[in-house]
N, C-alpha and C positions, 0 to 999 in steps of 0.2 A: 161664497160668502162665509160668514164666521159664526161663531160661538153660541153659548146658551147661558141664560141666566134668568131664573124665575124670580119674580118679586111681587110684593104686595100691591094691591090697588091703592089709589089715593083719591081724594075728594074731587078735584076739578079737572082731572086729566085721565086719559086712558092709560092702561098699563103699557110700558115700553121696556121690553127685555131685549137687549141690543148687544151686538159684539162686532169686533173688527179684526182686521188683519194684524199680523204679528211682525216683529222685527225678524228678518230672515237670518237664519243661522244654521250652520251644518253641525248636527250633533256629533260629539266626540265619542268614539267607541272606547269603552273602558270596562274593566271588571269592577264589580261592586254588587250592590243589593238593589234589584229592580222591583219596583212596586207599581201596580196598575190600579188606578182609581177610576170609577165611573165619573162622568161629567153630566151635570143636570140638564134635563129638558132637551135632549139631543134631537128629538124628532120634529120639533116645531121650527117654523121658518118665518122670519120677519118679512112682511110686505109693508112698505111705508104708505099706509092709508089709515082710515079711521079704525081699522081693526088690527092695529100693530101688535105683533106678538114677538117671536124671537127667531134669530138665525140658528141654523144647524152648524155644528162644528165641521171643519174640513180636514181631511187627512193632511198631516204635516204641520198643522198649526202648532205654535210653540207657546208655552206659558212658563212663568217662574214658579217653581215648587220649593217650599221651605219646610224644614223641620228642625227644631232646635237651632244649632249653629250651622246647619247645612243648608245651602241654597243651590239648587241645580236647575237645569233646563228640562222641562217635560215636553213630550211630543204627543200630539193628539192622533188617535186612530179612530176613524169613523166609518161605519158601515150601516146604511139604512137608518134605522131608528136608534142604533146603539153607538155610543161614543165613549171613549175612555182616554186617559192620559197616562203614559208610562214615564216613570222617573227613576233614575239610578243614583243611589246614595253611596257614599264611600263606606259608611258603617251601617250596620243593621239597626233598623228602628226598633225600639223597645216597646213592650206593651204599654199602651196609654200615651204613646208619643202623639203630638198634635202636628197635623200637616195643613199648610195653607197654600193657596195659589193666587197669582196675579196675572193680569193681561193688560196690554200687550207685553210680550217678553222683552226684558231689558237686562243685558248681561251685568250691568253695574249694580243692579238690585241684589244685595247679598244678605240682607237681614230683614226680618219681619218688622223690626222696630224702626226702620228708616227706608221705606219704599217710596220711590219717586214716581209720580204719574204726570202725564201731560195730555193736553187737548190741542190738536193742531189749529192754527189760525186760518188755514186754507183747507176747505173740505169740499167734497162732491156730494150734492144732495142725494143723488141716486145710489151712491155707494160710499157710505160713511166709514170707509176702511181706516182702521187704527184710530178712529175718533173717540170711541167710548172706553174709558179706563174702568177696569173691573178688579174685584178681589173676592176671595171665597171665605166662608166661615171656617172655623177650625174643624178639622176632621180627626177624631181620635181613632188610632189604628191598633191592630193586634200585630204581634211579631210574625214574621214570615214574608213571603214574597207573593202570596196569592192576592187576588182582587180584594181590596180592603176598604169598602165604603165609597161614598160619593162626595166629590168636591162641588159645592153649590155656590155659583158665582153671583155677585151682586154688582149692579151698575153704580158708579160714583158720579157720573154726569147726568144731565137732563137733556131732553130733546125738545127743541122748538119746532113747531109745525106751522109754517107761514102759509096763509091762504090769501092769494093775490087775486084781486078782481077789480072791476070798474067798467061800467056799461059803455063808456066811450073809448075804452082802451083795448077792446077785444082783438084788434089787429096786431097788437104787440105780443112779443114773447119775452119771458123773463130770462135773463142771462146770468144774474147773480143777485144775492141779497147779502148785505153786510149788517152786522149788529155790533154796535160799539157801546161797551160798558166796562167799567174798571175791573181788571183782573179776571175776565171771563174765560181766558184760555192761556195757552203757553205752558211753561213748566211751573209745577206747584211744589211747595215745600214738602219735604218727606213726611210721611205719616206712619203711625204704628198700626198695622192692619189687624192686630190682635185686640184692638180696643176701639171698636165702632168708628172706623176712619171716615173722614169727610174731607172734601177738597176746600181749601180756603181761597185765597186769591192767587191767580197765576200772574206771570210777568208780561202778559199781553192783554191789550184792552179792546180787541176787536176780532171778530170771526167773519170770514166771507165764505159763503156756500155757493158754489157755481151750479147752474142748472143747464140742462140741455133741451132747448126749445120747449120750455114750459109755457103754454098759452095762458094769457091773462083771461080769467073768467068774466062773465057778465054780471055774476052775483056770487054770494058766498056759497051757493049750492053747487056751482060748477067751477069754483076757484082753482087756479093753478097752485100746486103744492110744492113747497121747498122746505127741506129739513136741515137742521144743524145741531151739533152737540155743543153744550156750554157747561160751565161750572155753576151748579145750582145757587149757591149762596151769593156769589159775585153777580150773577145775572138777575138777581131779584132787586133790580133798580129800574129807574126810568131811562133806559138807554136810547141811542139814536139808531134808526133804521134807514138804510139806503137800499132802494130797489133799482137795479139797472135793467132796462128793457132794450128791445131792439131799436128803439127810437129815442128814448129819454132816460133821465136819471131822476128818481123821486126820493126826497129826504124828509123825514119827520121824526119828532121825538115822541116816544110812547107816552100816551096821556096819563098812564098810571104804572106803578111798579109791578113787575111780574112777581109772582110768588112761586118759587121753584124748590123742589126737593130732589134728592138723588133718585134716579129712575123715573122721573116724571116725563110725560109727553104732554106738552102744553100747546094748545092752539092759539096762534096770534093772527087775527084777521087784519088784512091790509087792504083797505078800500082806497084805490088810487084817486077816486073822486073826492075824497075827504080833503077839506080845506087845510088840514094840518100838514099836508104834503106840499112841499115846494118842488117845482120841476124845472129841469133845464134839458134842452135837446142834446142828444149825443152827436157831436160833430166829429166826423171821421177824418177831416183834413182842415188845416188852417192856412195853407199856402199852396202854390202851384206845385212845389216840390213834393209835399206830403200827399197831394192829390195824385200826382203821377206815380208815386210809389204804390198806390192801391191797384195798379194794373199788373196783375200777376198771371192772368190766363187770357185766352182768346174769347172767353165768354163775357158778354156785357153784364156788369154789376152796377147797381145804383147805390150812390152814396150821397149823403148831405153833409155839408161843411161850410166853411167861410173862406173868403178870399179878401185880401187887403191890398189895395193899390195894385191890382192886377190890370194890366193894360192890353187892349186888343192891338197887337202890333201889325196885323195885316189881315185883310179879308179878300179872298180870291175865289169867288163863287161859293162852293160848299166848303172850301178850305179856310179855316179861321185859326190864326195863331194868337195865343194868349200867353203873357209872361209877366212875372214880377221880378224883383231884384235877384232872385236866386235860381229860377228855373223857367222853362217854357213848356207849352203843351199844345198839341194840335187838336182842334175840334173839327170833325167832318160832319157837317150838318147843313142841309139845305134850309134857306130862309131862317137863319138864326136870329136875325134882327139886329145883329151887332155890326158896328162900323169901326174902321181903324181909328184909334185914338180914344175909344170908349174906355172908361175906367170902372172896374168892378170892385165894390166894397160891400161886403155883407154876405148873407146866406145864399148858398148855391146848391142845387141838387143836379147831379149829372150821372150819366151812365158812361162807364169807362171799360176799356179792354186793351189787350195787346194785339196790335195789328202788324204782323211780320216783325216782331220784336220792339215795335215803337208804341209807347203808351198813347192811346188815342181816345178822345171823348166822342161818343156817338150821339149825345144829346146834352143840352144844358137848360135848366129852368132857373130863372133868376127871380128873387123876391122883389117886392115893391121898393122903389127908391134905391135899388142896388147899383144901377148903372147911371153914370153921368158921362156926358159927351165933352169933347173939347180938349182931351188930353193929347199929348204928343207921343206918337209911336216911337219907342226907343230904338236906337241903332248903335250897335257896338262894333267898333272896328277891330279886326283881329287878323293875324297872319294864319296861313294854313298850318304852319308848324305849331303855333300855340293852340289853334283849334283842335288839332289831333291829340295834343298832349292833355287837354282838359275837355274832352268831347262832351261828357255828360252835363257839364255846367253850361254849355252853349246849346244843348239839344232843343230844337224847335224855337229858338230865340232869333230875333231879327238881327243879322250881322252884316258887316260890310268887309269884303276882301279887296284890297287895293293893289292894283298893278299885278294881276295874275295873268299868266300866259295861257291861252286856250290851247289844250293839246288834243281835245276831242270836241267836235263842233257842238255848240249849245243851240239846239234848234227843235222845232216841233211843227206839226201840221194838224189839221182837224182829224186826220186818220192815222197819225204816226204811231208806230209800235213803240214799246218801251225801250227797245234797243236804239231806235232813232232818237228818242228823247234823252238817252243817256250820253253824256259827254264827260269832259274832264278838264281840270285847270291845274296849273303848277306854279309854285313860287320856289325858286332855288331847288333844293332837293326834296321838297314836300309837295305832294299832289293829292287830289281828292276827286271823286266822281261828282258830276253835276246831274240833276234829273229835273226835267221840265214836267211839273205835275199835270198841267192842263193840256189836253189835245186841242190846240188852238194855233192859228197862224202866227208864228213867232219868227221875227227876223233873226234874232239871236246874235251869235258871234261865231266866226269861222276859226278853224284851227290856225294858230299863229297870231291871232288878234291878242292884244293886251287890253285887259278890261278891269274896270272896277265893278264888282258884283255885289248886289244886295240879295241875300239869300237866307235860307233857314236850314240849319243842320238837321238831318234826319237819319233814319235807319231803314234798310230793307233786309230783313233777316240779319246777317252779321255784317252787311256791307254799309259802310259810312258813306253818305252822299248828301250834298247840299241841294235843297229844293229851290228851283227858280220858277217864277210865275209869270213875269211880264217883261216886255222890252223896256219898260220904264226903269227896271231894276238892273239893266245892263248898259254900262257906259263903255263904249269902245274908245280907248285913248289914242290920240294922234302921236303915238310913240314912234321913234325911229325904228324902222323895220327892214330887215334884209329879206327881200322877196325871193331872190334866187342867187345862187353862185354856180357858174357853169365854166368848167367842171368843178365838182367839190373835191376831186382828187386829181393829182397830176403825177403820172408815172413815166419814168425814163427806162427804156429797155436796156439790157446789158450791151447792146450793139449801137446805142445812140452816142454820137460824138459829143465831146465837151463843147459847151456853148450853145447847145440846142435850146431854143427859146420857145416857151408855150404860154399862151395868153389865157388869163382868167377874167371873166366878165361878171360884174356884180350889179344886180338891180335892187334898188332900195325904195323905200317910201318914207316920207316925212324926215328925211335926213339932209343935213347941210354939208356933211363932210364924211369921207371914208378914209380910214387909215389901215395899214397892215403892219404886222410884226412877225418876222421870221424866227422860228424856234428851231435851231439847227445845231445840235451838239457836234456833229461831224464836220460842219462847215463845208458841206458838199454842194450847196445850192446858193443862188443869189436871186434877189427880186429887184424889180424896177420900182420907180415911184408910181403912185396911183395917179391916173389921169381921168378926166371926165367931169360931168356936171349933170344937173337935172335928173338925179336919181339913177344915172347909168355911169358906171366906172369900170376901168380896166387896169390890169397890171400884168407884167410878164414874170415868169420864173424860169430859170435855166440851170443846167448842171455845170459844175465847174470843171469836171474832169471826166475822162472816159471811165467806164465801169471798172471796178476793181474786184478783188476776191471778197470784199466785204460789201454787203448790201447797205444802203443808206435810207434813212427815213427822217422826215421833218414835218412840222406843221406851220402853217401860216394863219395867224389869227387876224380875221377881218373884222373891223369895228366900224359901225355906222353910228353917227351922233347927230343930234339936233342942237347941240351946244349945251344942253342940260342933261338929257338922258342918252343912254347909249345901249347898243345891242351888239353881240359878237357871235361869230361862227368860225369854224376852222376849215381850212383846206389842207388835205393830206398830200404830202409830196414823198415820192419814193423812187429809188433807183435800184434795179436788180443787180446782183453781183455776177461776175463771170462764171461763178460756180453755183448759180441759183438752183435750188432744189424744190421739188414739189412736195407739199405737205397737206395733210388732211385733218380737218376738225369735224367731229361727229357728235351729235347729241341726240339721245333717245329720250322722249318726254316721260316724266314720272308724275305721280299724283301731286297736286298742289303747287306745281312749279309755275303754271300760268294761273292768274287770278282775274277777278272781275274788275279790279282797280288798276287804273293806268299807273305806270311807273317802271322802275328798274327790276329785272329778275336775273338771277344767276343760273346759267345753263352750261354745265360742264366747264366751269371755271372762267367762262366768258360772260361779261355783263351785257345783256340785251335790254332794250326798252320796248315795252308793250303799250298799246292803247287799251282803252276800257272795253269791257264786254258785258253784255246783259246776262249771260249765263256761261258757266264753265263746268265741265264734268270730266270724268276720266274712266277709261276702260283699258285693261292691260293688253287687249287685242287690237283695239282701234286707236289707242293713244288718247291725247287730250281732245275733249269735245269743245269746240268753239261755237258758242251760240246755241240756239234751240229753235223749235218750230215757231214759238211765240216771240222769240227774240234772236233772229239770225245775226251772224257777224257780217254786217253789210260792208264794213270798211275797217278791217282789223289789220294793224301793222305791227311787225316785230323787226327791230333794227339793232345794229351794233356797229361800233367803230373799233371793236376789240381785236380784229383780225387784220394784220398789216400785210403788205405785199400785193402782188397782182392776183386778183381773184379770178381763177380760171373757170370755176363752175360752182353753182349752188343747187344742190339736189334736195327735194322735199318729198317725203313719203306721206301722201294725204289722200282724202276722198271727201265727197259731199253726200249728204242725205237728200239733197234737193238740187239746187242750181248754184254754181259758183265758179269763180276764176281765180288764178294765181298770177302774180307778177313779181319780178325781182329786179332791183336796180342796185348798182354799185357806183358810189361816187357820183350819183345823179345820172348815170348812164343805164338805160334799160337793157337787160339781158334777154336772150331769146331761148325759148324752149321749143326745139324743132324749128318750125317756121313761124311760130307765134310768140308775141311778147306777153299775151294774156291767155294762156291755154285754159280750156274749160276742164273742170274736175269731173271725174266719173264717180259712180256710186260704189266702185270697188277700189281698194287701196292700190295705189300705183306710185312709181317714182316720177317726179317732174324735175328734169335737170335743165337748169338755165346756164348758158355759157356766155363768156365775154372775156375781156382782158383789161379790166380797170381796177383801180384801187380806191379805197375810201370806205365810207359808210355803206353797209349792206342793209337794204330795206326789203323785207318780204311783205307783200300786200295781198291779203285774202279779201275777196269781195264775194260773199255768199248771200244771195238774195232770197233764198228760202231754205227753211229747215236748218239742220246742224251741219257743220263741217268737222272733219277730224284730221289731226296731224300726229304722225307717229315719230318722225325723226327729221333732222336737218344734217346735211353733209356739205361742208365747204372745202373745195380743193383750191389751194393757193400756192403761188410761187414766191419764195423768199430767199 
């Protein structure tokens, strides 16, 4: 703490000798004449109570020191009860020279006839640093550089001591007090400190002193104490007092003018029971968005605020979704008493926390007449792409996603693990995980279904996922669907004669017609017309010529339609060259390449598509961890169409921590590892090499029924 300043007593207030921190400045080393002066009352220390006295100076405090036309920076040196200030002047002080000092230090103060003082408008009651302006009386010195007298400092401001109490308010704590009166703080007009200076009016009309958990007393005897510094003359008016507590704000006009002089400490009793005070509750939020913003930690914290036209958009057991025009929030509370369509208008008290990154209400208390029934639960239709672009604005709101393809089954049972309840949907190039919140018997939707889904965007740690609660919110659309294409790839060996014909069979659902389109830049193949009906169709593809030195590749796009909607899939066609060579693709997994979200991933320059996972980890020795004990990877698929030619083998280096199997198919044809198409994984890393002779999409299927599985690398050998 700071300074020293003795002063006289006064009639109605206790003595207040007060000091504050300084303007920080690094002294400039220079040659000159250094003088050392004592500073008054160095050993006393101010404690802000009824026995207020004075602060001791602190080493390094700075003051302005003046003599004649010279104005320099003085530095305090304090040790125990002794304190002094050293100041270096350019010219030697003559006998009888007068020396003055001011605090806090301000470099622009260069003359005793025009010293500028200020009182800050924001102060801390417990440490009124820099709040009290001071000056010293003239000190007449003798020539020389030895200790030469004492600078005696005087306060120019006054201190208000507020005593806050109220018998029915003892549960509250004071956070701040503001006093508003014309000119009580800010910057003041310059004064001549050689002629009994006094502060006039400042350019600020209010001061706020913050307090740290000052309890409101039950009476004046145990009142909470808050202090502030003001300009005496300006504050001697009937100003306005505002007391902010932990629950409310109280405002009153002082019944009579204060009478203040410089250096006064004046007590101002504030009885919050007094009818002169008007009070309003402190509301911490006024909307769902500002309520959600209060969730900053995993610890439950209680707040009171207001909501306006907040609608309960869904109630599913203990899961309650509430939203207004700008934001949504999840309430997890059994027996909340709320129903879908309820409208909330008025005061609300709730406990809120962050649960795995998601703002979540743990409880809600509603005032009388706050809830009305009969509202309509809002429903916003949005694409997955738009949802992901503006995720925060849709968080926990009731939304509808139309015509999304299920890429990971949406399902649940009464004992389903989180991995089973995790699925995924896709629209175009955009995808997102789904999560069934309730452990309940849910029919759901299977992979490949096209659905319109009513759901609620949420978060689990950093993973974005939409919450699904009920079969009523899942509509499976009777869209045309390609159930199967067999085979999905057609390959002609280098020794197959021109005109060799191979049949492709297509099974559909809800389709009235199937068409095909050959995309063949080499014009190496030809296709027949599609024949068939009742969701079963066939066509043939043949090679036009014997194999040449150039390999050929083409695609056949198969489109099924119901006359309005359509769906397409590709068949890959290839012919080996007479000089076909064996090539190898290898990828060793690195951190963050596989994620929990379904979608495309780049692995050694080849695009693969992964399904969703409940947990992903990585270790440099065991590779990527797929699933965990609590969330095993029961049906994980990794697929690519990015490797053309005849796939001779797919080798996977992997292991399991529990029980699991691997399978590989190419172009719809199952490959074999040894004598098994689904070999069991061991608990030690090993190579599992699947062989065959097909072309087309490669699908790796891991089914790990317990604990975690690990995958280090993939090696594909192919002929092209």
